[in-house]
Every structure is written in structure tokens, then in C-alpha cells.
VEXKE-976467 format. One record per atom (N, C-alpha, C, O, CB): residue number from 1; residue in one letter; atom name; x, y, z. Coordinates in pm, 1 decimal. Glycine has a CB too. Example, Ala and Ser with C-alpha at 12.3 -4.5 7.8 and 13.67 -1.06 7.14 Angstrom:
<rs>
(r 1; 'a'; 'N'; (1319.0; -569.0; 780.0));
(r 1; 'a'; 'CA'; (1230.0; -450.0; 780.0));
(r 1; 'a'; 'C'; (1320.0; -330.0; 780.0));
(r 1; 'a'; 'O'; (1423.6; -331.9; 846.5));
(r 1; 'a'; 'CB'; (1130.8; -447.3; 904.6));
(r 2; 's'; 'N'; (1285.0; -225.0; 708.0));
(r 2; 's'; 'CA'; (1367.0; -106.0; 714.0));
(r 2; 's'; 'C'; (1290.0; 3.0; 787.0));
(r 2; 's'; 'O'; (1340.9; 113.8; 803.9));
(r 2; 's'; 'CB'; (1408.4; -59.8; 572.5));
</rs>
This chain:
<rs>
(r 1; 'x'; 'N'; (61.4; -122.2; -11.7));
(r 1; 'x'; 'CA'; (9.7; -9.4; 8.9));
(r 1; 'x'; 'C'; (71.7; 137.5; -0.6));
(r 1; 'x'; 'O'; (33.7; 232.9; -68.5));
(r 1; 'x'; 'CB'; (-29.4; -29.4; 110.8));
(r 2; 'x'; 'N'; (182.2; 126.4; 91.1));
(r 2; 'x'; 'CA'; (282.4; 264.9; 80.5));
(r 2; 'x'; 'C'; (342.0; 282.7; -58.5));
(r 2; 'x'; 'O'; (348.8; 387.7; -122.3));
(r 2; 'x'; 'CB'; (418.1; 256.4; 187.3));
(r 3; 'x'; 'N'; (394.1; 131.9; -102.8));
(r 3; 'x'; 'CA'; (468.5; 179.1; -265.8));
(r 3; 'x'; 'C'; (343.0; 208.5; -366.3));
(r 3; 'x'; 'O'; (376.3; 254.8; -475.4));
(r 3; 'x'; 'CB'; (578.4; 27.2; -351.3));
(r 4; 'x'; 'N'; (243.5; 193.9; -350.8));
(r 4; 'x'; 'CA'; (148.7; 270.2; -434.1));
(r 4; 'x'; 'C'; (104.0; 397.2; -435.7));
(r 4; 'x'; 'O'; (62.2; 460.6; -532.6));
(r 4; 'x'; 'CB'; (58.2; 224.0; -430.2));
(r 5; 'x'; 'N'; (119.5; 445.5; -275.2));
(r 5; 'x'; 'CA'; (101.2; 591.5; -245.8));
(r 5; 'x'; 'C'; (206.5; 678.4; -306.0));
(r 5; 'x'; 'O'; (192.5; 793.2; -348.4));
(r 5; 'x'; 'CB'; (100.2; 615.8; -97.6));
(r 6; 'x'; 'N'; (330.8; 593.5; -302.5));
(r 6; 'x'; 'CA'; (448.0; 680.9; -315.1));
(r 6; 'x'; 'C'; (448.7; 722.8; -448.2));
(r 6; 'x'; 'O'; (461.8; 840.5; -481.7));
(r 6; 'x'; 'CB'; (578.7; 617.1; -278.6));
(r 7; 'x'; 'N'; (427.1; 575.2; -568.2));
(r 7; 'x'; 'CA'; (435.4; 578.0; -660.6));
(r 7; 'x'; 'C'; (297.0; 722.1; -715.3));
(r 7; 'x'; 'O'; (332.4; 803.3; -800.7));
(r 7; 'x'; 'CB'; (438.3; 424.6; -692.6));
(r 8; 'x'; 'N'; (193.9; 729.3; -671.8));
(r 8; 'x'; 'CA'; (115.0; 791.3; -717.7));
(r 8; 'x'; 'C'; (137.0; 921.3; -680.2));
(r 8; 'x'; 'O'; (60.1; 1002.0; -732.3));
(r 8; 'x'; 'CB'; (9.9; 744.9; -696.5));
(r 9; 'x'; 'N'; (229.5; 970.8; -595.8));
(r 9; 'x'; 'CA'; (262.8; 1112.5; -524.8));
(r 9; 'x'; 'C'; (364.5; 1158.9; -659.1));
(r 9; 'x'; 'O'; (357.9; 1262.1; -725.8));
(r 9; 'x'; 'CB'; (356.9; 1099.7; -336.9));
(r 10; 'x'; 'N'; (447.4; 1058.0; -670.2));
(r 10; 'x'; 'CA'; (562.6; 1122.4; -802.1));
(r 10; 'x'; 'C'; (478.8; 1116.3; -946.1));
(r 10; 'x'; 'O'; (481.3; 1206.5; -1029.9));
(r 10; 'x'; 'CB'; (732.1; 1001.1; -826.4));
(r 11; 'x'; 'N'; (417.7; 1014.6; -955.9));
(r 11; 'x'; 'CA'; (317.0; 1077.4; -1055.2));
(r 11; 'x'; 'C'; (228.8; 1181.4; -1070.9));
(r 11; 'x'; 'O'; (201.0; 1213.7; -1186.3));
(r 11; 'x'; 'CB'; (253.1; 1015.1; -1074.3));
(r 12; 'x'; 'N'; (171.0; 1250.0; -964.6));
(r 12; 'x'; 'CA'; (116.8; 1344.0; -958.8));
(r 12; 'x'; 'C'; (207.9; 1509.5; -981.8));
(r 12; 'x'; 'O'; (174.3; 1621.1; -1021.2));
(r 12; 'x'; 'CB'; (54.8; 1312.1; -841.0));
(r 13; 'x'; 'N'; (328.0; 1450.6; -935.1));
(r 13; 'x'; 'CA'; (442.2; 1536.8; -954.6));
(r 13; 'x'; 'C'; (386.2; 1677.0; -848.8));
(r 13; 'x'; 'O'; (315.1; 1649.4; -752.2));
(r 13; 'x'; 'CB'; (468.3; 1573.9; -1144.2));
(r 14; 'x'; 'N'; (412.9; 1780.0; -868.2));
(r 14; 'x'; 'CA'; (388.1; 1904.4; -791.1));
(r 14; 'x'; 'C'; (285.2; 1963.3; -789.9));
(r 14; 'x'; 'O'; (248.0; 2014.4; -684.3));
(r 14; 'x'; 'CB'; (455.2; 1989.3; -814.0));
(r 15; 'x'; 'N'; (216.9; 1972.9; -893.2));
(r 15; 'x'; 'CA'; (91.2; 2050.6; -934.6));
(r 15; 'x'; 'C'; (-22.4; 2027.7; -808.6));
(r 15; 'x'; 'O'; (-28.0; 1928.1; -736.5));
(r 15; 'x'; 'CB'; (29.6; 1987.3; -1094.5));
(r 16; 'x'; 'N'; (-81.4; 2107.3; -804.5));
(r 16; 'x'; 'CA'; (-192.6; 2164.2; -717.0));
(r 16; 'x'; 'C'; (-329.5; 2128.3; -828.4));
(r 16; 'x'; 'O'; (-313.2; 2135.3; -950.2));
(r 16; 'x'; 'CB'; (-163.0; 2357.9; -675.9));
(r 17; 'x'; 'N'; (-444.1; 2095.1; -775.0));
(r 17; 'x'; 'CA'; (-532.9; 2125.3; -874.8));
(r 17; 'x'; 'C'; (-599.4; 2244.0; -852.0));
(r 17; 'x'; 'O'; (-609.6; 2285.6; -736.6));
(r 17; 'x'; 'CB'; (-620.4; 2028.0; -894.1));
(r 18; 'x'; 'N'; (-659.1; 2321.4; -971.5));
(r 18; 'x'; 'CA'; (-679.2; 2444.4; -960.2));
(r 18; 'x'; 'C'; (-811.1; 2472.5; -868.5));
(r 18; 'x'; 'O'; (-819.4; 2592.6; -842.5));
(r 18; 'x'; 'CB'; (-683.3; 2497.0; -1094.5));
(r 19; 'x'; 'N'; (-907.0; 2401.4; -817.4));
(r 19; 'x'; 'CA'; (-1003.7; 2397.8; -706.9));
(r 19; 'x'; 'C'; (-916.0; 2387.2; -568.6));
(r 19; 'x'; 'O'; (-958.2; 2434.4; -463.1));
(r 19; 'x'; 'CB'; (-1109.9; 2267.2; -726.7));
(r 20; 'x'; 'N'; (-800.7; 2326.2; -579.1));
(r 20; 'x'; 'CA'; (-745.3; 2366.7; -450.7));
(r 20; 'x'; 'C'; (-644.0; 2456.8; -419.2));
(r 20; 'x'; 'O'; (-577.6; 2464.6; -315.8));
(r 20; 'x'; 'CB'; (-708.6; 2275.2; -399.9));
(r 21; 'x'; 'N'; (-639.6; 2531.3; -531.5));
(r 21; 'x'; 'CA'; (-517.3; 2626.9; -544.6));
(r 21; 'x'; 'C'; (-600.9; 2753.9; -493.4));
(r 21; 'x'; 'O'; (-555.3; 2836.7; -414.5));
(r 21; 'x'; 'CB'; (-441.0; 2642.5; -716.8));
(r 22; 'x'; 'N'; (-736.4; 2758.1; -552.1));
(r 22; 'x'; 'CA'; (-865.9; 2864.9; -511.3));
(r 22; 'x'; 'C'; (-868.9; 2892.6; -347.2));
(r 22; 'x'; 'O'; (-865.2; 2995.0; -279.0));
(r 22; 'x'; 'CB'; (-1033.3; 2787.4; -557.8));
(r 23; 'x'; 'N'; (-875.4; 2782.3; -324.5));
(r 23; 'x'; 'CA'; (-921.5; 2751.1; -151.7));
(r 23; 'x'; 'C'; (-821.0; 2794.4; -70.7));
(r 23; 'x'; 'O'; (-851.7; 2857.4; 30.5));
(r 23; 'x'; 'CB'; (-943.8; 2586.9; -103.9));
(r 24; 'x'; 'N'; (-682.1; 2767.9; -101.4));
(r 24; 'x'; 'CA'; (-579.6; 2797.2; 1.0));
(r 24; 'x'; 'C'; (-566.5; 2945.5; 13.6));
(r 24; 'x'; 'O'; (-568.8; 3028.2; -77.5));
(r 24; 'x'; 'CB'; (-442.3; 2733.4; -34.0));
(r 25; 'x'; 'N'; (-552.6; 2964.8; 139.2));
(r 25; 'x'; 'CA'; (-467.9; 3123.4; 112.8));
(r 25; 'x'; 'C'; (-386.1; 3098.2; 256.1));
(r 25; 'x'; 'O'; (-392.0; 3001.2; 331.6));
(r 25; 'x'; 'CB'; (-592.5; 3310.3; 108.4));
(r 26; 'x'; 'N'; (-308.8; 3219.0; 265.9));
(r 26; 'x'; 'CA'; (-201.3; 3266.8; 341.7));
(r 26; 'x'; 'C'; (-244.1; 3217.2; 501.6));
(r 26; 'x'; 'O'; (-358.4; 3244.8; 538.1));
(r 26; 'x'; 'CB'; (-183.6; 3440.0; 317.4));
(r 27; 'x'; 'N'; (-157.2; 3147.6; 592.5));
(r 27; 'x'; 'CA'; (-154.3; 3110.7; 732.4));
(r 27; 'x'; 'C'; (-186.7; 3228.9; 812.7));
(r 27; 'x'; 'O'; (-266.3; 3235.2; 906.4));
(r 27; 'x'; 'CB'; (-21.4; 3053.5; 773.5));
(r 28; 'x'; 'N'; (-92.4; 3349.3; 748.1));
(r 28; 'x'; 'CA'; (-77.4; 3456.9; 831.4));
(r 28; 'x'; 'C'; (-181.1; 3539.5; 783.5));
(r 28; 'x'; 'O'; (-274.8; 3544.1; 863.2));
(r 28; 'x'; 'CB'; (57.2; 3519.5; 832.5));
(r 29; 'x'; 'N'; (-197.5; 3607.1; 680.1));
(r 29; 'x'; 'CA'; (-283.8; 3709.7; 629.3));
(r 29; 'x'; 'C'; (-393.6; 3670.5; 598.4));
(r 29; 'x'; 'O'; (-480.5; 3756.5; 584.1));
(r 29; 'x'; 'CB'; (-243.5; 3772.3; 531.7));
(r 30; 'x'; 'N'; (-427.9; 3531.1; 577.6));
(r 30; 'x'; 'CA'; (-566.7; 3490.6; 489.5));
(r 30; 'x'; 'C'; (-606.4; 3538.6; 390.0));
(r 30; 'x'; 'O'; (-726.4; 3553.1; 366.6));
(r 30; 'x'; 'CB'; (-672.1; 3501.8; 541.3));
(r 31; 'x'; 'N'; (-503.5; 3576.1; 303.7));
(r 31; 'x'; 'CA'; (-505.8; 3657.9; 167.0));
(r 31; 'x'; 'C'; (-474.3; 3538.1; 70.2));
(r 31; 'x'; 'O'; (-388.9; 3451.6; 89.6));
(r 31; 'x'; 'CB'; (-382.4; 3795.4; 155.1));
(r 32; 'x'; 'N'; (-560.2; 3548.8; -39.1));
(r 32; 'x'; 'CA'; (-494.6; 3399.0; -159.3));
(r 32; 'x'; 'C'; (-346.9; 3407.7; -206.0));
(r 32; 'x'; 'O'; (-279.8; 3499.2; -253.6));
(r 32; 'x'; 'CB'; (-584.0; 3394.9; -334.5));
(r 33; 'x'; 'N'; (-320.5; 3273.7; -173.7));
(r 33; 'x'; 'CA'; (-203.6; 3253.8; -268.3));
(r 33; 'x'; 'C'; (-176.8; 3230.8; -401.1));
(r 33; 'x'; 'O'; (-272.8; 3182.6; -461.3));
(r 33; 'x'; 'CB'; (-154.3; 3179.1; -237.6));
(r 34; 'x'; 'N'; (-87.8; 3247.7; -459.9));
(r 34; 'x'; 'CA'; (-40.1; 3248.6; -591.5));
(r 34; 'x'; 'C'; (70.1; 3141.4; -616.5));
(r 34; 'x'; 'O'; (176.3; 3139.4; -554.2));
(r 34; 'x'; 'CB'; (9.7; 3384.8; -622.4));
(r 35; 'x'; 'N'; (32.4; 3045.7; -720.7));
(r 35; 'x'; 'CA'; (83.7; 2922.6; -711.7));
(r 35; 'x'; 'C'; (212.4; 2974.5; -803.6));
(r 35; 'x'; 'O'; (182.4; 3054.7; -892.1));
(r 35; 'x'; 'CB'; (-20.1; 2790.5; -764.8));
(r 36; 'x'; 'N'; (351.5; 2937.4; -792.2));
(r 36; 'x'; 'CA'; (475.7; 2967.6; -864.3));
(r 36; 'x'; 'C'; (546.0; 2819.7; -875.5));
(r 36; 'x'; 'O'; (598.3; 2744.9; -792.9));
(r 36; 'x'; 'CB'; (572.4; 3086.0; -779.8));
(r 37; 'x'; 'N'; (515.9; 2811.3; -1056.5));
(r 37; 'x'; 'CA'; (567.7; 2690.6; -1113.7));
(r 37; 'x'; 'C'; (733.6; 2672.5; -1083.1));
(r 37; 'x'; 'O'; (791.4; 2573.3; -1038.6));
(r 37; 'x'; 'CB'; (535.1; 2696.5; -1274.0));
(r 38; 'x'; 'N'; (776.5; 2774.0; -1113.8));
(r 38; 'x'; 'CA'; (905.0; 2791.3; -1128.3));
(r 38; 'x'; 'C'; (979.6; 2744.1; -975.2));
(r 38; 'x'; 'O'; (1073.9; 2665.1; -979.8));
(r 38; 'x'; 'CB'; (926.1; 2947.7; -1176.5));
(r 39; 'x'; 'N'; (935.0; 2793.3; -851.7));
(r 39; 'x'; 'CA'; (998.5; 2749.2; -752.0));
(r 39; 'x'; 'C'; (870.8; 2646.5; -669.8));
(r 39; 'x'; 'O'; (848.5; 2638.9; -548.9));
(r 39; 'x'; 'CB'; (1065.0; 2884.3; -669.1));
(r 40; 'x'; 'N'; (825.0; 2599.5; -744.9));
(r 40; 'x'; 'CA'; (741.6; 2515.1; -676.0));
(r 40; 'x'; 'C'; (669.8; 2553.0; -521.9));
(r 40; 'x'; 'O'; (685.6; 2478.7; -425.1));
(r 40; 'x'; 'CB'; (824.1; 2400.6; -666.3));
(r 41; 'x'; 'N'; (604.2; 2656.3; -517.0));
(r 41; 'x'; 'CA'; (604.3; 2687.7; -370.5));
(r 41; 'x'; 'C'; (447.7; 2766.5; -457.9));
(r 41; 'x'; 'O'; (409.3; 2784.3; -573.5));
(r 41; 'x'; 'CB'; (772.2; 2796.6; -268.6));
(r 42; 'x'; 'N'; (390.2; 2798.6; -294.9));
(r 42; 'x'; 'CA'; (296.8; 2914.5; -321.1));
(r 42; 'x'; 'C'; (292.1; 3019.8; -239.2));
(r 42; 'x'; 'O'; (288.6; 3012.7; -116.3));
(r 42; 'x'; 'CB'; (174.8; 2878.2; -326.1));
(r 43; 'x'; 'N'; (292.0; 3132.9; -313.7));
(r 43; 'x'; 'CA'; (339.7; 3277.6; -286.8));
(r 43; 'x'; 'C'; (247.7; 3363.9; -230.9));
(r 43; 'x'; 'O'; (149.6; 3381.9; -303.0));
(r 43; 'x'; 'CB'; (382.9; 3343.1; -403.2));
(r 44; 'x'; 'N'; (247.3; 3432.5; -109.3));
(r 44; 'x'; 'CA'; (152.6; 3526.2; -83.1));
(r 44; 'x'; 'C'; (239.6; 3648.3; -101.6));
(r 44; 'x'; 'O'; (342.2; 3670.9; -37.5));
(r 44; 'x'; 'CB'; (80.5; 3510.4; 56.7));
(r 45; 'x'; 'N'; (178.8; 3737.8; -212.5));
(r 45; 'x'; 'CA'; (207.9; 3833.2; -247.4));
(r 45; 'x'; 'C'; (192.4; 3965.2; -162.2));
(r 45; 'x'; 'O'; (245.0; 4073.6; -187.4));
(r 45; 'x'; 'CB'; (158.5; 3827.4; -344.3));
(r 46; 'x'; 'N'; (102.3; 3931.6; -46.6));
(r 46; 'x'; 'CA'; (66.0; 4060.2; 23.6));
(r 46; 'x'; 'C'; (164.3; 4073.4; 155.3));
(r 46; 'x'; 'O'; (155.2; 4171.9; 228.5));
(r 46; 'x'; 'CB'; (-101.0; 4057.9; 68.8));
(r 47; 'x'; 'N'; (260.8; 3965.3; 180.9));
(r 47; 'x'; 'CA'; (381.5; 3991.1; 268.4));
(r 47; 'x'; 'C'; (479.9; 3947.5; 215.4));
(r 47; 'x'; 'O'; (581.1; 3961.3; 284.2));
(r 47; 'x'; 'CB'; (382.5; 3941.8; 392.1));
(r 48; 'x'; 'N'; (498.2; 3885.3; 91.8));
(r 48; 'x'; 'CA'; (624.2; 3850.5; 1.4));
(r 48; 'x'; 'C'; (685.2; 3720.3; 81.2));
(r 48; 'x'; 'O'; (805.9; 3707.1; 101.6));
(r 48; 'x'; 'CB'; (747.4; 3991.7; -9.9));
(r 49; 'x'; 'N'; (574.7; 3616.1; 128.0));
(r 49; 'x'; 'CA'; (645.5; 3490.3; 186.1));
(r 49; 'x'; 'C'; (595.8; 3394.8; 104.1));
(r 49; 'x'; 'O'; (476.4; 3400.7; 74.7));
(r 49; 'x'; 'CB'; (620.0; 3453.5; 339.1));
(r 50; 'x'; 'N'; (678.3; 3289.3; 52.2));
(r 50; 'x'; 'CA'; (682.2; 3158.5; -6.6));
(r 50; 'x'; 'C'; (663.6; 3075.0; 78.1));
(r 50; 'x'; 'O'; (724.5; 3081.9; 184.8));
(r 50; 'x'; 'CB'; (787.6; 3124.9; -69.7));
(r 51; 'x'; 'N'; (564.5; 2963.5; 48.9));
(r 51; 'x'; 'CA'; (528.1; 2832.5; 125.4));
(r 51; 'x'; 'C'; (580.9; 2729.2; 14.2));
(r 51; 'x'; 'O'; (559.8; 2748.6; -105.5));
(r 51; 'x'; 'CB'; (347.9; 2814.0; 166.7));
(r 52; 'x'; 'N'; (657.9; 2607.6; 67.7));
(r 52; 'x'; 'CA'; (682.1; 2512.7; -9.0));
(r 52; 'x'; 'C'; (603.1; 2426.9; -69.2));
(r 52; 'x'; 'O'; (515.0; 2384.6; 5.7));
(r 52; 'x'; 'CB'; (743.5; 2461.3; 35.7));
(r 53; 'x'; 'N'; (600.6; 2376.4; -198.8));
(r 53; 'x'; 'CA'; (476.8; 2216.0; -190.3));
(r 53; 'x'; 'C'; (559.1; 2128.9; -178.7));
(r 53; 'x'; 'O'; (647.6; 2149.8; -261.7));
(r 53; 'x'; 'CB'; (368.5; 2159.5; -331.6));
(r 54; 'x'; 'N'; (582.3; 2027.7; -111.6));
(r 54; 'x'; 'CA'; (676.5; 1917.3; -105.1));
(r 54; 'x'; 'C'; (581.2; 1763.0; -145.0));
(r 54; 'x'; 'O'; (497.8; 1729.3; -60.9));
(r 54; 'x'; 'CB'; (750.0; 1919.8; 66.2));
(r 55; 'x'; 'N'; (594.8; 1687.4; -253.9));
(r 55; 'x'; 'CA'; (542.2; 1549.0; -288.1));
(r 55; 'x'; 'C'; (383.1; 1598.8; -313.6));
(r 55; 'x'; 'O'; (278.5; 1544.1; -278.7));
(r 55; 'x'; 'CB'; (567.9; 1419.6; -150.1));
(r 56; 'x'; 'N'; (402.5; 1706.8; -378.1));
(r 56; 'x'; 'CA'; (202.1; 1755.8; -400.9));
(r 56; 'x'; 'C'; (150.4; 1806.6; -282.7));
(r 56; 'x'; 'O'; (28.3; 1821.4; -288.8));
(r 56; 'x'; 'CB'; (75.7; 1611.2; -433.2));
(r 57; 'x'; 'N'; (199.8; 1837.7; -179.6));
(r 57; 'x'; 'CA'; (135.6; 1866.0; -79.4));
(r 57; 'x'; 'C'; (169.9; 2015.9; -10.7));
(r 57; 'x'; 'O'; (262.3; 2022.9; 70.3));
(r 57; 'x'; 'CB'; (156.8; 1755.3; 2.1));
(r 58; 'x'; 'N'; (113.9; 2101.9; -36.2));
(r 58; 'x'; 'CA'; (139.7; 2278.1; 21.9));
(r 58; 'x'; 'C'; (170.6; 2266.9; 195.2));
(r 58; 'x'; 'O'; (79.9; 2237.5; 273.0));
(r 58; 'x'; 'CB'; (-44.2; 2399.8; -5.4));
(r 59; 'x'; 'N'; (324.3; 2297.5; 245.1));
(r 59; 'x'; 'CA'; (323.8; 2342.0; 352.3));
(r 59; 'x'; 'C'; (310.9; 2460.9; 403.8));
(r 59; 'x'; 'O'; (395.9; 2547.7; 384.1));
(r 59; 'x'; 'CB'; (391.4; 2310.8; 382.4));
(r 60; 'x'; 'N'; (193.2; 2483.0; 483.3));
(r 60; 'x'; 'CA'; (150.1; 2620.3; 501.1));
(r 60; 'x'; 'C'; (167.2; 2651.2; 644.4));
(r 60; 'x'; 'O'; (102.3; 2733.0; 709.5));
(r 60; 'x'; 'CB'; (5.0; 2644.0; 455.2));
(r 61; 'x'; 'N'; (295.4; 2549.3; 698.7));
(r 61; 'x'; 'CA'; (326.6; 2605.9; 868.0));
(r 61; 'x'; 'C'; (405.1; 2738.2; 847.6));
(r 61; 'x'; 'O'; (497.2; 2748.8; 766.6));
(r 61; 'x'; 'CB'; (439.1; 2485.4; 977.0));
(r 62; 'x'; 'N'; (361.8; 2836.0; 926.2));
(r 62; 'x'; 'CA'; (450.6; 2980.4; 910.0));
(r 62; 'x'; 'C'; (588.8; 2976.6; 909.6));
(r 62; 'x'; 'O'; (663.9; 3053.6; 849.7));
(r 62; 'x'; 'CB'; (427.1; 3077.3; 1019.3));
(r 63; 'x'; 'N'; (633.7; 2833.0; 1017.2));
(r 63; 'x'; 'CA'; (771.5; 2849.3; 1025.8));
(r 63; 'x'; 'C'; (859.6; 2791.4; 865.6));
(r 63; 'x'; 'O'; (977.3; 2819.1; 842.4));
(r 63; 'x'; 'CB'; (814.5; 2756.9; 1172.1));
(r 64; 'x'; 'N'; (799.1; 2735.3; 801.8));
(r 64; 'x'; 'CA'; (788.0; 2682.5; 674.1));
(r 64; 'x'; 'C'; (826.8; 2792.9; 578.7));
(r 64; 'x'; 'O'; (910.0; 2782.2; 488.7));
(r 64; 'x'; 'CB'; (649.2; 2627.8; 648.4));
(r 65; 'x'; 'N'; (766.4; 2885.4; 604.9));
(r 65; 'x'; 'CA'; (742.7; 2993.1; 509.4));
(r 65; 'x'; 'C'; (885.7; 3066.1; 462.4));
(r 65; 'x'; 'O'; (967.2; 3080.2; 553.6));
(r 65; 'x'; 'CB'; (640.7; 3100.9; 580.3));
(r 66; 'x'; 'N'; (922.4; 3111.0; 338.3));
(r 66; 'x'; 'CA'; (1063.3; 3173.5; 319.7));
(r 66; 'x'; 'C'; (1025.7; 3315.2; 305.0));
(r 66; 'x'; 'O'; (917.8; 3342.3; 252.2));
(r 66; 'x'; 'CB'; (1153.6; 3116.4; 187.1));
(r 67; 'x'; 'N'; (1100.0; 3402.7; 344.2));
(r 67; 'x'; 'CA'; (1067.8; 3545.8; 282.4));
(r 67; 'x'; 'C'; (1157.8; 3580.6; 166.5));
(r 67; 'x'; 'O'; (1280.5; 3576.1; 157.2));
(r 67; 'x'; 'CB'; (1084.9; 3662.5; 391.6));
(r 68; 'x'; 'N'; (1051.7; 3621.6; 68.9));
(r 68; 'x'; 'CA'; (1101.7; 3624.6; -67.8));
(r 68; 'x'; 'C'; (1229.3; 3760.4; -64.8));
(r 68; 'x'; 'O'; (1213.1; 3857.5; 9.1));
(r 68; 'x'; 'CB'; (952.8; 3655.4; -184.6));
(r 69; 'x'; 'N'; (1331.0; 3749.0; -140.0));
(r 69; 'x'; 'CA'; (1430.9; 3852.3; -110.2));
(r 69; 'x'; 'C'; (1379.8; 3924.2; -241.3));
(r 69; 'x'; 'O'; (1272.0; 3918.6; -300.6));
(r 69; 'x'; 'CB'; (1606.8; 3804.7; -95.1));
(r 70; 'x'; 'N'; (1526.0; 4011.2; -270.7));
(r 70; 'x'; 'CA'; (1547.7; 4123.2; -387.3));
(r 70; 'x'; 'C'; (1533.0; 4043.1; -517.9));
(r 70; 'x'; 'O'; (1453.6; 4080.9; -604.0));
(r 70; 'x'; 'CB'; (1707.5; 4203.7; -382.4));
(r 71; 'x'; 'N'; (1606.2; 3936.5; -533.3));
(r 71; 'x'; 'CA'; (1575.7; 3827.6; -643.9));
(r 71; 'x'; 'C'; (1466.3; 3774.0; -689.4));
(r 71; 'x'; 'O'; (1432.7; 3761.0; -807.1));
(r 71; 'x'; 'CB'; (1623.1; 3732.4; -622.3));
(r 72; 'x'; 'N'; (1397.6; 3735.4; -572.0));
(r 72; 'x'; 'CA'; (1244.7; 3646.8; -529.3));
(r 72; 'x'; 'C'; (1167.2; 3783.5; -607.7));
(r 72; 'x'; 'O'; (1080.2; 3764.5; -692.8));
(r 72; 'x'; 'CB'; (1193.3; 3611.8; -300.8));
(r 73; 'x'; 'N'; (1203.1; 3895.8; -574.3));
(r 73; 'x'; 'CA'; (1102.4; 3983.0; -597.7));
(r 73; 'x'; 'C'; (1070.7; 4035.7; -787.2));
(r 73; 'x'; 'O'; (975.6; 4085.4; -847.4));
(r 73; 'x'; 'CB'; (1151.4; 4110.8; -493.7));
(r 74; 'x'; 'N'; (1190.3; 3996.1; -819.3));
(r 74; 'x'; 'CA'; (1173.1; 3993.5; -987.9));
(r 74; 'x'; 'C'; (1075.4; 3860.5; -1064.3));
(r 74; 'x'; 'O'; (1000.5; 3876.0; -1160.7));
(r 74; 'x'; 'CB'; (1345.6; 3975.7; -1054.2));
(r 75; 'x'; 'N'; (1102.2; 3726.8; -988.5));
(r 75; 'x'; 'CA'; (971.8; 3670.4; -1030.7));
(r 75; 'x'; 'C'; (851.4; 3708.7; -1007.6));
(r 75; 'x'; 'O'; (768.3; 3677.7; -1093.0));
(r 75; 'x'; 'CB'; (960.9; 3570.6; -998.6));
(r 76; 'x'; 'N'; (804.3; 3787.8; -885.3));
(r 76; 'x'; 'CA'; (692.5; 3839.8; -874.9));
(r 76; 'x'; 'C'; (650.1; 3919.3; -980.2));
(r 76; 'x'; 'O'; (539.3; 3896.4; -1028.7));
(r 76; 'x'; 'CB'; (688.7; 3897.4; -773.2));
(r 77; 'x'; 'N'; (721.4; 4012.0; -1025.6));
(r 77; 'x'; 'CA'; (711.8; 4105.4; -1097.5));
(r 77; 'x'; 'C'; (706.7; 4061.4; -1243.5));
(r 77; 'x'; 'O'; (650.9; 4124.3; -1333.4));
(r 77; 'x'; 'CB'; (806.9; 4188.2; -1064.5));
(r 78; 'x'; 'N'; (769.6; 3949.7; -1255.6));
(r 78; 'x'; 'CA'; (722.2; 3886.9; -1396.5));
(r 78; 'x'; 'C'; (606.9; 3833.5; -1389.5));
(r 78; 'x'; 'O'; (555.3; 3828.7; -1501.1));
(r 78; 'x'; 'CB'; (804.1; 3783.6; -1452.9));
(r 79; 'x'; 'N'; (544.2; 3791.7; -1309.8));
(r 79; 'x'; 'CA'; (449.4; 3714.4; -1329.0));
(r 79; 'x'; 'C'; (302.7; 3798.2; -1305.4));
(r 79; 'x'; 'O'; (193.4; 3744.3; -1322.2));
(r 79; 'x'; 'CB'; (476.0; 3595.7; -1240.1));
(r 80; 'x'; 'N'; (318.8; 3926.2; -1267.6));
(r 80; 'x'; 'CA'; (224.0; 3978.0; -1251.9));
(r 80; 'x'; 'C'; (220.6; 4102.6; -1391.2));
(r 80; 'x'; 'O'; (122.7; 4174.2; -1412.4));
(r 80; 'x'; 'CB'; (225.6; 4017.3; -1099.9));
(r 81; 'x'; 'N'; (329.7; 4105.5; -1461.4));
(r 81; 'x'; 'CA'; (342.5; 4139.1; -1574.4));
(r 81; 'x'; 'C'; (270.4; 4021.2; -1695.6));
(r 81; 'x'; 'O'; (209.9; 4048.4; -1799.3));
(r 81; 'x'; 'CB'; (490.1; 4165.5; -1578.6));
(r 82; 'x'; 'N'; (298.3; 3906.8; -1646.0));
(r 82; 'x'; 'CA'; (246.0; 3786.6; -1762.5));
(r 82; 'x'; 'C'; (92.6; 3774.1; -1726.7));
(r 82; 'x'; 'O'; (8.5; 3738.8; -1809.3));
(r 82; 'x'; 'CB'; (332.7; 3610.2; -1744.4));
(r 83; 'x'; 'N'; (65.3; 3805.7; -1598.9));
(r 83; 'x'; 'CA'; (-91.2; 3833.4; -1579.9));
(r 83; 'x'; 'C'; (-154.5; 3954.0; -1640.5));
(r 83; 'x'; 'O'; (-272.0; 3946.6; -1676.3));
(r 83; 'x'; 'CB'; (-122.8; 3846.2; -1436.7));
(r 84; 'x'; 'N'; (-95.4; 4050.7; -1653.2));
(r 84; 'x'; 'CA'; (-130.4; 4193.0; -1731.8));
(r 84; 'x'; 'C'; (-149.9; 4179.1; -1848.8));
(r 84; 'x'; 'O'; (-239.3; 4249.9; -1895.2));
(r 84; 'x'; 'CB'; (-36.4; 4296.2; -1732.3));
(r 85; 'x'; 'N'; (-82.9; 4092.7; -1936.1));
(r 85; 'x'; 'CA'; (-80.2; 4077.4; -2060.9));
(r 85; 'x'; 'C'; (-159.1; 3977.6; -2100.6));
(r 85; 'x'; 'O'; (-160.0; 3969.9; -2223.4));
(r 85; 'x'; 'CB'; (33.2; 4064.8; -2101.9));
(r 86; 'x'; 'N'; (-234.8; 3886.9; -2040.6));
(r 86; 'x'; 'CA'; (-336.1; 3791.7; -2040.3));
(r 86; 'x'; 'C'; (-447.7; 3865.1; -2079.4));
(r 86; 'x'; 'O'; (-512.6; 3863.1; -2184.0));
(r 86; 'x'; 'CB'; (-355.0; 3721.3; -1913.7));
(r 87; 'x'; 'N'; (-464.9; 3967.1; -1919.8));
(r 87; 'x'; 'CA'; (-610.7; 4042.0; -1973.3));
(r 87; 'x'; 'C'; (-593.2; 4147.5; -2090.6));
(r 87; 'x'; 'O'; (-691.3; 4206.4; -2135.9));
(r 87; 'x'; 'CB'; (-684.7; 4132.7; -1842.9));
</rs>
């Protein structure tokens, strides 16, 4: 049974279903989270914190959050630019 579960997790990859990503909110601010495929994480744009996704499971424990630095802000601005271009 454990082998099957591990195989399913590997096949599932790191992606979250669209429904789940719409429901999840930042544990600190209760604001929506944005999925970042590049870093495999959920990002709270309101406070600039990134929460990892491990084996397809989001880790929304506040101590697991990583404060985004100057270089990471470029990823955030690139994502915002891409969103603006879609509209």
C-alpha cells in the first residue's frame, strides 16, 4: 500500500488542482496564494512569503515560509506582468 501511495505522489508531481489552489489562503494574512511553478511553491504576495510544496502537498506552516528577497521579487513582478498581458 505504501509503495502505491509513493508511486501516485511521484506521478502527481508537484501540481495542485485548480480548485485546491483557489481555496488555499496564507496562514498569516488569510489572503489568496499564488502558485509559482518555477519555485514549486505558493506565494503570498501581500507579505512576500513563499510556502513550499513538497510531494504535491503544500506546507502552510508559518515556520516553513521563506521571506522573498530582492531576486525573488523579480519573479513576482514577472508574474504580475504576465497576468496583465493575459487581460
